[in-house]
N, C-alpha and C positions, 0 to 999 in steps of 0.2 A: 335863782330858782334851783340850780343844782348844787347849792353849797352842801358840804358834808360835815356836819357837826358830830364829832365822835361821840358825845354823849356819855353819861355815867361819870362817877367820881373819879377824878384824877388826882395825882399828887398834888399836894399844896403848892409845891415850887412850880409855878407856871413855866419857869425856864429850865425845868429839868430835862435831862435828855430823853426821858420817855414822852414829855409833852412836845419836845421839838420833833421827835420821830413821828409822832401822830400827826403834826402838822404837815410834815413832808408827805406822810401817806395820804393825807386829804387832797393835798396838791397833785400828787401823782393820780389819785382817783379821778380828779377834775381833768388832767391830761388824758387819761384813758378814754373818758367820756368824749373829750373833744376829739380824740383820734378816732372813735367809732362814728361820730357825726362827720368828721372829715371824709371818711369812706362813703357815707351816705351822700355827701355833698359831691363828691367825685362822681359817684354813680348818676346823680342827676344832671351833671354836666354832660356825661357821656350820652344820656337819654336825649338832652337837649340837642346835642350834636347829630345823633343818628334818627331820631324820630321826632324831633320837634319839641317847642315849648310845652305843648299840652301834655306829652307823656312825662316830662320831668315834673311838672306841677301835680300830675296824678300820682307819681311816685311818692313825692314829698307828702301829699295829703294822706296817702296810705300808709306811711311810716308813723304819722302822728299818734294813732293808738299805741304804737310801740313806746314812744316817748312817755305816754301817760302811764303805761305799765312800768316802764323803768322807774319813774317817779315814785310810784306806789310801792313797788317791790323792793326798792333800795332800803326801805324802812321796816321790812318784815323781820320778825324775830326768828331766830334760828331754830327754835323749837317748833315752829309752824310749818317749816320747810317739808316735813314728812306729809302733812295733811295737804300742802299745796301741791306736792308732787303727785300723790294718789289722785288729786282732782284733776290736775292736767293730764296725767297718764290716762285715766278713765275717759276723759273727754275726747282725747286724741283717738283712742281706740274706737269709741263709738262713732266718731266722724269718719274714721277709716273704714268701719263696717258699712257706713252709709254711702260711701263713695260709689260703689258698683251700682246702687239704686238711683241716687239723685245726682250723682256727680256729672260734670260736664266733660264731653269727650273732645280731645284736641289732638291731632296727628297720631291717631291710632292708640292714644292712652286716655284714661279717666282718672284724673288726679285731683280735680278742683271741684268744690262745691260753691255754687253761686249764692252770694248774699247781696241782694239789691244790685247796684252797679259795680260791685266788687266780687272777688272770689277769694276762697280760703283753700289753703292747701294743708289738709290735715297731717300729712307726713312731716310736715316742718314742726308743727305742734308736737308731734310724737317725740322729736329730738329733746325737747326740754322736759316732757313728762318722763321719758326713759332715763334721762340724766338725773332727775331728781329722785326717782324711786330706786334707782341703782345705788345712789349715793346712800339712801336710807338703809336699804337691804345690806349692802356690803360693809357699812360701818358698824352694823350691829354686832356687839360681843356676845349676844345671847344665843346665836346660831354657830354651829360649826363651820369651818372653811367649806366643806363640801356642800352643806345645806344652802350656804349663801351662793355658792356657784350655781347650784340647781335652780334656786329661786332666780337669780340674775338671768339665766339662760331662759327660764320659762318667760319672764317678763319681757325679754327681748324678742323671743319669737312670735309672740302675738302681733305687735305693730309691724314687725319686719315681714312676716308672712302676709298680712294685709297689703302692705306696701308693694310687695313683689306681685300681687294679683292685679295692680292698676295698669300695666306694669310700671314700676319705678325702680329700676335696678340701682340707679345712683344713689338714691336716698337709702335703700336697703344696704348698700355698702357702707354708707356713713354711720348707720345704726349699728351695723356690725362692728365698724372700727370703734364706735363709742363703747360697746360692750367689751371689746378687747382691751381697750385703754383702762376703762373702770376696773376690770378684774386685775390688770397689772398693777395700777396705782393703788388698789386696796390691799395690795400685799397678800393676794391669795397664794397660798404656797404652790411652788412649781410642781409638787407631785400631783396636785389637783388640776393643774392647768395644761401639762404636757398631754394627757390622754385626749382631752377635747381638741387640742391644737392638732395632734396626729391624726384624729378622726376627720377633722376639717380638711386637712391637706390630702387625705385619701378620698374623701368625698367630693373635693373641689371639681373634679372632671364631670361628676354627675350634674353639676349646675350648668354645664355648657349648653345643655338643650334649652335652658330658660333664656339664652341670650339670642338676640336677633341676628340675622345674617350679617348686617353691617357691623354689629358689635363683635361678632366672631372674627370678621375680616379685620377689624381694627387690632384686636388683640393678637391675632396672628401676624399681622404686619409689624406690630411693635416688637414682638419676640423674635422675628426673622430680620428685623431690621429694614423692611420694606416701607419707604415713607408714603408711596402711594396706597398701600393697604392700610397702613397705620392710621392715617387720618384723610388721605386723598384729597379731594377739593377742599374740605373744610380745613384741614391742617395747613394746606398751601395758603389759603385765604388768611388764616391766622398769622402765618409767617410774613405774608405780604403786608398785612396791617401793622405789624411791629416794625417792619423794615421802613415803611412809608412814613411812619410818624416821627422819624429822626429823634433829635434831642427834645424839642419843645413842641412838636406837632405842627400841623397846618390846618388848623380848625377853619378858617376862613377861606380856604382854598376851595373852589367850586369842584374840581376834579377829586378833592379829597372826600368831600361830602358824598360824590356820586360813588367813589370806591367802597364807602361804608356799606352801600346796598349789597356788595358782593360777600361781605362777610356774614355767614349764617349765624343767627342767635347772637347778633352783636350787642344785644342788651341784656342777655341772660348768661348762657354758658361760655360765650366768648366776650364777655364784657371787658376782661383784662386786655385782650388784644386790641379790642375797639377803643379803649381809653388810650393805649399806646399809639394807635393811629391818629386819633383826634388831637391829643395833647402831649404827645411825645414821651419819650423815655423818663423825663423828669416826672410826670404824673404818675407813672407806674412805680417808680422807685419810691416816690412818696407813699403810695398805696401799701407797697411791701413794708416800708419802714414803719408805718403807723400800725400795720398788722403785727409785726414783730414786737412793737412796744405793747400792744394790747395783750398778746400771748403772754409776756413776761410779766406784765402788771397783774393779770388774773393768776398766773402762777404763783407770784409772790403773795397776792392777797389770799390765795388758798393755803400757803404755809402759815399765814398769821392767823388763821381762824383757830378758835379755842375748842372746836368740836371736829370729830371726824367727818360728820355729815358736811360741814362747811368746807373742810379741806377737799373732800372728794368732788363736791359740786364745782368748786374753783378749778381743781386740777382737770377734771373732766371737761369741763367748758373750754379750758386753755387748750387742751389737746384736740378737742373736736374742732374748735374754730380754726386753729393753726393747720391741722390736717386738711380741713376742707378747703382752705386757702391755698395750701401747698399743692394738693391734688388739682385743683382748678387751674392754677398758674402753670403747673407742669404739663397739663393737657393742652392748655392754649399754645404752649411752646413746642409741644411734641415730645417732651420728655417723659411723658407717660400717655397711654392711649387717651383719647378724648372721651371722658366718661359722662358727659352731661351733668357736671357738677358746678354750680354757679359759685361765684366769688361772694362770700357773705357781705351784706350791706352794700356792696358795690353793684352787684347785679340787680336787674329789675326784679321785684317780687316782694309784696308787702308781708306775706306770711313769714318768710325768713327773716325780714328785717325785724318784725314785731317780736318773734321768738327770741332772736339774739339780743335785743335791747332788753327784754324781760329777764333773760338769763344773765346780762350784765348787771341789772339791778339786784338780783338775788346773790350775786358774787359780792357785790359792795356790801349788801345787808350783812352777809356773813363775816366779811372783814370788819365791819363796824361792831358787830357783835363781839368778835374777838378783841376789840379794843377796851370793851368794858371789863372792869376788874370785879369778878364774883368770888367771894370768900369760900363758897362751897364748890367752885369749879376746881377740877384737878389741875395740877401744873401742866404746862404746854409740853414740857419734855417727856410726860408720861403718855402722850398721844403721838405715836410715830407719824411722821409727815408722808405724803404719798410716795410711793417707790418710784425711783428714777425720773420724778417730774422735771428736775432741772435738766437732766440728760434729754429728755424728750423735747423740753422747750428749746435746748440748744441745737438738737437735731433739726427741729422745724426751722430755727433761724438759719442753719446752714443750708437747708433745702431752699429756703427763699432767697438767701444771697445767691446760691448756685443759679437759680432761676433768673435773677437779676443779671448776673454775669452773662448768661446764655442769651438774654434779650439783647444785651449790648453786643454780643458776638454776631448775633444774626444781622444787626444794623451795619456792622463794620465788615465781617467776612463775607456775607452773602447780601448785603444791602443793595448793591448796584443791581444784581441779577434779580432780586425779588421786586425792586422797584420798577424794573423794567418789565417784569411779568404783570405786575399789578397795572401799569399803564396800557400794556398790550391787550389784556383781557377786556378792558373796557373801551377799546378803540377799535372801530371798524372803518376801514378805508375803501374808497370806491376808486377804481382805476379811471383815470381821465387820459384817454387816448390822444397821443400828439398828432397834429396834421402832418401827413406824409409830405415829403418835399414835391414840389412840382417836377413834371417831366416836360420839357419843351424841345422843339427842333432847333436848329442851329440859329434861327432868327428870332426865337422866343415865341412861336406859336405853340399853344397849349395841346399837349398829347395826353396828359394825366393830370388830373387836379382833384379838389375836394369840394363836396358840399359841406359847408361849415354849419352844421346843426348842433343844437344842444338840448338835452333834456332838462327842464326846470323841475327840481326836487325840493320839497319842503320838510321840515321836521314839525310834524303835528304837536308836540309838546311845547314848541317855542312858538309856533304861529297862533295857537290858541290863546296865548297870552299877549299876542300883538295885533290886534285887529287893525291898527293903522297900517302895519306892514302888509297885511292881507289886501287892504284896499289899494295901496300903491301897486302891489304885485299884479292884482286883477286889472288895473289900468295898463300896465305894461304888457300884459297878455292879451290884452283886448277881450277879456272875459268878464261877465258880470261879477261884482263883489259877492253876491249872494251865492254864486255858483262855486267860487273858489273857497268860501267859507264852508259850504256844505261838504265839499270834498275833503277839507281838513278835519272837520267835525266828525265825519263818518269814518274817519281812518282808524285802524286798530292800534295806532301808535307807531307803525312801521313808516319808513321814509315814503312819502307820497308823491307820485308823479302829477305834475300840474300842467304839463304842456310841453310841446316842442317848438323851438324858436330859431330863427335863422341867426347868422353872425351879428348884424347890427342890433337886433333886438336883445340878444344875449349881452352884448357889450353894455347896453343901457341898464339892464338889470344887475349886471356886475357892479356898475358904477353907482347904483343905488344903494348898495351895501345893506340889503334887507336882512334883518336878523332871522336865522332859521331857514334861509333860502340858499340853494347851492345850485350851481350850473354844472351839469355833467355832459361834456362834449361827446357827441356820437357822429363824428364826420364820416362821409360816405365817399368812397373813391370813385371818381367819374372819368370817362374817357371820351372826350368830345370828338376825337376823330374815328372812335369805334373800330370797326373792321379793317379800316384802312392801314392802321398800324398795329392792331391788336395782337397779331401773332408774335412779333418781337418785343412790344411793350410788356406783354404778360398781364398779370392780374394779382390781386392780393386775396389772402384767405386767413382762416384761423391756424394757429401754430399747431405743429404735429411733433411727435417724437423725433423724427428726422431733423426738423427745424432746430430742435434743441441740441442735436448732435452737431449739426452744421455750424450753429452760432452758440457756443456755450455762454452761460449767464443771461440767455434769453428770457425775459420774464414770462411767466405762466399767463396765458390768456391773451398774449400779444397777437395783433394782426400783421401778418407778413407777406412778403413777396412770394408768390407760389410759382410763378414761371416767368420767363423772359427777363427783361431788364429790371423789372420789379423786384426779382428774386436776386439777380446778380448784384444790384446795388442797394439790397435791402438795408443793411447797416448804415448806409449814408442816407437813404430816403426815409427810414423808420422815425427817426426822432426818438425822444426820451418821454415815455408816459409820465404824467403827473399824477396826483392823487388828492382826493378830498376826504378827509378823515372826520369821523363823527364820534362823539362820546356816546355810548350806549349803556343802557341799564342792564342788569343781569338777565332780562328776557330778551335782549338784542334790540331793544327799541331805542332809536336815536333820541338824545335829549339836548344835544347842543352840537354846534360845529366846532371842530378841532383844527388841526394844523392842515394847511394848505400848500401844495407844491405844484406850481404851474407846469403844464406839459411844455417841453422844448420841441418846437417844429423841426422836422427833418430838413436836410440840405435840399435845395433845388438842383436838378440835374438837366444839363443842357447836352443834346445829342448832336451828333453830325448830320443827321437826317434833314433834308430839304423837303419840307411838306409838300411844296408845289411839284417838285420832281417825283416824290413819292406817289402823289396823285396821277401824275402824267404816266408813270410806269405801270401803276395798277390798273388804270383805264385800258391801256395798250394790251396788257396781259389778258385782262377780261375778254377784250375783242378777239384776241388770239384763241383763246379757249372756245369761245362761241363759234368762231368761223371754222376752227379745225376739229371740233369735237373731242378735244383732249379732256382728260378727267381732272387733272391738276396742273398748276404752273407755279414756278418760283423764279423770281429774278432779282439780281443784285447789282447795284452800281457802287463803286468804291473809288477812292482816290488812291492812284497806284504808288503814289509818293509817300504817303502816310498811313494808308490803311483805313481812313476814315470812311465809313459807310454812308453813302450819300442817299441811298434809297434801297428798300428791299421789299419786294412784293411778293405776296403768297395768296394763291387762291386754289379752292374756295377758302373763305376766311371766317373767323368767328368774331363777333362783336364781344369784347372782353367786359363790356358792362354786364353780361349775363351773370357774371360772377358775384355781382352785388358788393355788399350786401344790401338787400336779401338775395340769396342765391336763386337764379331762374332755372330751376330744376328741369322744367319742361323743355326749355330751349337748349339747355346743355345736353340732355339726353338726345334730343333731335339731331344735334350737331355731331355727336359721338357716332350716331348711327348713319349719318349721311356719307355719300361717296366722296371720295377725294380728300378725306381726312382734314376737315376744316380746323381741328384742334392743333394741327402741327404747324410749324413754320416751315414751309417747303424749301426756302432757299438755303436752309441750313440743316434741315432734319429729314430730307428726303435724299437719299443717295441712289443714283441710277447709272446704268452704263453711259458713259460719256460719248462714245462713238467717235466721230472724226474730229471733234475738238480737242481729242487727246493727241492728235498726230503732231502738232507742234512740241508737245512733250518728248514723243518718241524721236523726233528730229533732234531736240536738244540733247538726248541721251547719247546721240551719235557725235554731235558736234563737240560735246564736253570732253571727249576723250583727246589725249595728245595726238593720236593718229585715228581719225574717223574709219570706221569700217567701210563707209561708203562716202568718199569725198562728195561735198555738196554740189560741185559742179559737174560731176560725172552723170552722163545721161544714161539710163538703163531702159532696155524694152519693158513695157508693161502689158498692155493689150487688155482684153476682157475677163481674163481669169488667170489663177495662179494654182499650179498643181504641186502639192508637197507630200511626200510619203504616202502617195496613193490617194490623197484627198484634193479635191478641187475647190478653190475659193474664188468666188465671182468678184468682178469690179463693178461698181455701180453703174458704169458704162465703158465701152472699149475706148482706151486711150492709147496714144502713141508713146514713143520713147520720151522720157521726161528726167529732169534733174530734180534736185530737192525743191527748188523755189516753185517750178510748176506743178510738182507732185502736191504741194501745199496748197497752191492756188486752186487746183482743180480736184483737190481731195481724192488723189489717185490711190485707191485701195491696194492696188498690185504692188505699187512702189513700197508701201508701208507693210505689206505682208513680208515683202523680201527683207526689208530693213529690220524688221521686228525679229526675223529669224537670225539674221547677221548679228544682232546686238544680243539677243537672249534675254529672258525675263529678269534675270538678276540686275542686268545693266539698266533696263527699263525701269525697274522697281527703284534703284538707287537714285537715279536723276530724277525720276518722278516724285519720289518723296522729298528730294533736295528742293523741288519746285512747289512742294505743298500738297501733292496728291497722296492720298491714302493715309494722311496724318492730320491731327487736329489743327485747325487754323489759328486756335487761340481767341477766336471772337468771343465777346462778352455776353453771350446767351448760349443755351445748350445747342449742341450740333451733333450730327452723325460723322463718323469718321470715314466711311467709305473704305476702299481698299485698292492696292495695286498688287495683284497676287504674284506669288512664285511657287515653284513646285513645293518649296518647304513649307510655306504657309498654308498652301492648300492641303498638304498631307497632315499637318498638325489638326486641322478641323475635321479630317476624316475623309477628304475628297481625293480626286485623282487628277493629275496634271497630264494632259495628253499633248502630243506634238502640235495638234490643232490649237490648243491653248495658247502656244507661243506665237503662231501665225496671226491669230485674231486679236492678241494683245496689241499687236502693231497698229490696229485701227480702232483701239478703244472698246473692244468688245471681250466677251468671255469673263475671265476672273478679274474684273475691274468695275468699280462704281465710284461715283464721285457726287458731291453735291454743287449747286450753282456757287456757293461762296468759294469752295476750293477751286472751281473752275476759273472764277474770276481772279483768285489769288495768283494761280499759275500764269494766267493770261498777263496780269500786271507785271509778274516777275520777268517774263519773256520780254515785255515792252520796256521795262526800266533797268533791267540787270539787278534789281534787288528785290528780296522777299519782304513783304510787309505783313503785320498782324492786324487783321481786320477788327475795328472796333466802332461801337456806337457812341460811347461816353466821350464828350469833349471836356467838360469841366463841372464843378459843383460849387454852390455858393449858398450861404445863408441870405436871407432877404436883406437887401440894401448893403450887402457886403461884397468886397472883391472876390472874384471867382478863383478857385484853385484848379489848375489842369487835372484831369483824370490821369493818373500814371499810366504810360503805354510802353511797349516795346519798340525800340528803334529799329529801322529797316535794317535787313541784313544782306550786304552785297553778295552777289553769287559769285563763286571763285570762277566760273566759266562764262561770265558775262560777255566777255570780249568775243566769244565764239558764236554768240546767237544772231549775229547780223544776217545770215541767210534764212534764218526762221523768220525774223521780222519782215525780210524782203517777200517771202513767200505769203505771209499774212497781209502784207500790203497789196499783193497781186491778187489775193482773194476778193478784195473790194475793186481793184482796178478792172480785171477781166475775169475773175473767177466766179465762184458760187455765191458771192455776196455783194454783186454790183449795185444792189438797192441802197447801199450805204455811201455810195459816191457823193451824193449831194447833201450830206448833214452839215457842211460848213467847215470841214477840215479833213485831213488825210487821216484814214482810220486803219488800224491793223486788225483783222478779224478772221474768224474761222467758223464755218458751219459744221453742223453734226447731225446725222440722221442715225439713231441708234435703235437696234432691236431690244426690246425691254419686256421680258416675260411678266412684270408686275403691271404693265399697261392694261386697263380694264377693258379698253375698245379694241385690243389686239393691233393697234396701229404702232408705227415706229415713234419714238421720242423725238421731238425737234429741239435742237441745241443751237445756240449761237453764242459765241464770245467775241468781244471787241475791245480794243483800247485806242485812245487818241487824245490829242493828235499825235500822229506818228512821231513827230520830231521832238515834242515835249508832252508826254502823256499827262493828261489831268483827270481821266476817268477810265475806269475799266468795267466792263459789263459783261454778265453772263445771263442767259436766259434759258429756262428749260419749259417746254411744253410736253408733258407726258402724254403720249398718244396723239400728238400734234402733227405727225407726218413728217415732211422735209423741214430741215432746219431754216433754210433761207425762206421758205414760204410762210411758216407760222412763227418762228422765233424771231426772224429778220426784221418784221415790222415793229415788234416791241423794241428791239435794240435801236432801230432807227429813231423812234419816237424819243427814246431816252437821250440819244446823242444829240438830236436836234434841240432838245431843251437844254442841254449842257451848253451847246454852242451859243444859245441865245441869252443864258444866264450865267456865263462863266465867271464873271466879276462877282456876282452875288454868291456863288458857291465857294468862292475863294476866301470869303469873310467867316 
């Protein structure tokens, strides 16, 4: 069909060089035509990949008229080109003038005229018309160069101006490039060209107002080297497309087809990048190679024409075609600003394909005409060839070769980052929270657990194609199929929530492996023991800036421990969140499930707490508060050998379930406003004057010296009061002369007034802190430090140390405060001779895995432990015949000390009731401290609490040892 008979009389010798050259030319013409159709074929393949079969078939159907025009025009005689040019030029101008009236508006521009089911772009036809008339005008020898220049500019101005009105700046630029190329090729003298070139350069800034904001931004970005401004999202997508294609593309890849949706104008202006994405670097290199071949073939055909018109038509078309391809490719790669110029024949568009195919037919016709020998035709050497055509063709070849190299550079130098960017932009991941580890008491009783719930989410785009999956899912959810189908159908395309299920149901849904269905865990923390252990177990909540400072690398949106043991052991309990990722389209709508990473549950934490003892202590403390009218209470029992906390009660208390989720704001606000500070852990966070329970510490401060200031066996007079520097200090009752043991047993204030003065505050402070008073205990929850004051420490905080301060320090009043956990610690230290670090955590373990012990601080022997015998004897006498005789019958011998302390923070105005105890005296296994603030006398209010705890210990000692 497309054979090329050179026609006309040839040399008689069919084997002559001329004949052989014509045969070669004919074959080169065929190859050029095949190259043009290969571009059309590649364009159809790209359309098939990004828009489907229908778009590819439509493009091939639209190109069919171009094939017919090519066949018809390749036989046109050269002398008819002028008439043809004027007809095409006139028709294009008429259609351009009609566009504002009857044209179709798309994306703010009016560039097309509808013809039935198709559309025509008159500005494309203007390229061919302007090419032909410029060739005719500029090849005329009847006009002077100046007149030819004026004619050319005038003919260019009409279609270009009408094109700018559409607005279509890119086509106007190509028409301008065509004019410049034709003037240069036609050998218009430079003295005529330089003035309009200079005028154009000067007037160029005046054209800036014609540009849209985005066009100005692209130009500015390109000139300043800013990639974001030069193309922004569009250029980034083009680079991603080129990088994702690799060498041969991944057309069959589902993710690749989805990624094509992110590339704007992937069938028109960015068809080159789209082709690279779908079919790889090989395909685009092939497209550039055949383009170079077409340019050179047209250029050589132009040089072979026997008329100046034929030469200029071929030369102008070669430059126009090559320039359009070079600009389009360079824009796709970011080497030039993206100008909205499509790749001829490759990009979608029937008008452009038809025009170029028709132009190729004209060029072949001109070459064939040149092959005919006419006796009257002037010799070929008398018609100078187009100026610089070979250099222009070579320059275009270099430009396309450079673009090919840069495309390869994108894939190698930036390929990994661009491919990652491409995958990231079309992936959305939902965080799957991990189940927090369980918290149990020492026997496995649950203190903190989880409600294992999950949200069932569906991808509408997938489920609409899978009715069987919808039916199965509806059955698993216990919902009517019609209900689930309606929910999916009415969705706007975003992820749709189909219900909440428990753990077993979620497991069944997971095992069904339903397409487009994902389980999104939403576990809730629950505290079965509630307020019984709430103050020290703590609660969880949303992450804050402080949490991210505390735990660098903490994922955003993580739910973390906010208080108590939940916070202290959060890194162990938290686990590692998983993720369910989805592939989404450019509008953010999920279209398919992507990678899944299962959450890793946190480790289970076992505490030293005995839930039975915890309940016993809490109940007894509640009774003491009720009976005494005290406003708050704190009590703790610990193992004096290891520091393990066996029980810790705090009243009033708060149910940590109110922290949710969801947060019970009303209940929390009520608790914060309630008296007694329910949100505090009173055994560790409420520091109060310890009163007489501090007397064993003062006694230890005396005995710890190489030579005690008051030997323990020395009996001194006491009585009902003590006067020091003009101030009189009362005893709680008048008592006779006593030694240290009796003074402890009967809590003789006068004895300890005198001893405190003898020792001085610094000595009391030094030994007090050595026993754990006024310093952090190191327990694994938040705590208050309290203080053992000295003149220096009081001065530092702006206070005044009086002589009376030294006197009352001896009985645990004045510049001294302590928490129940500190009191229990120093009691344990006196009982055993070693200082322990209290702790709740025993061990942690993954489900069904061996447990690992929580690292702890080993006990620290007291350097003066051997001197504490008289103190222990006095504490034994407290129970035997002193102020805590109620502890005689707990089942073993007990060391104890009662305390009644004046406390300005007590809301009822009564004294605080304290009691500390340890036992059995011979081999201590438990140390107890009880505070009932505003509870009155220690033995009366705190004593029953301690007795209840010690009796429970006696009955369950073997269990507590495990």
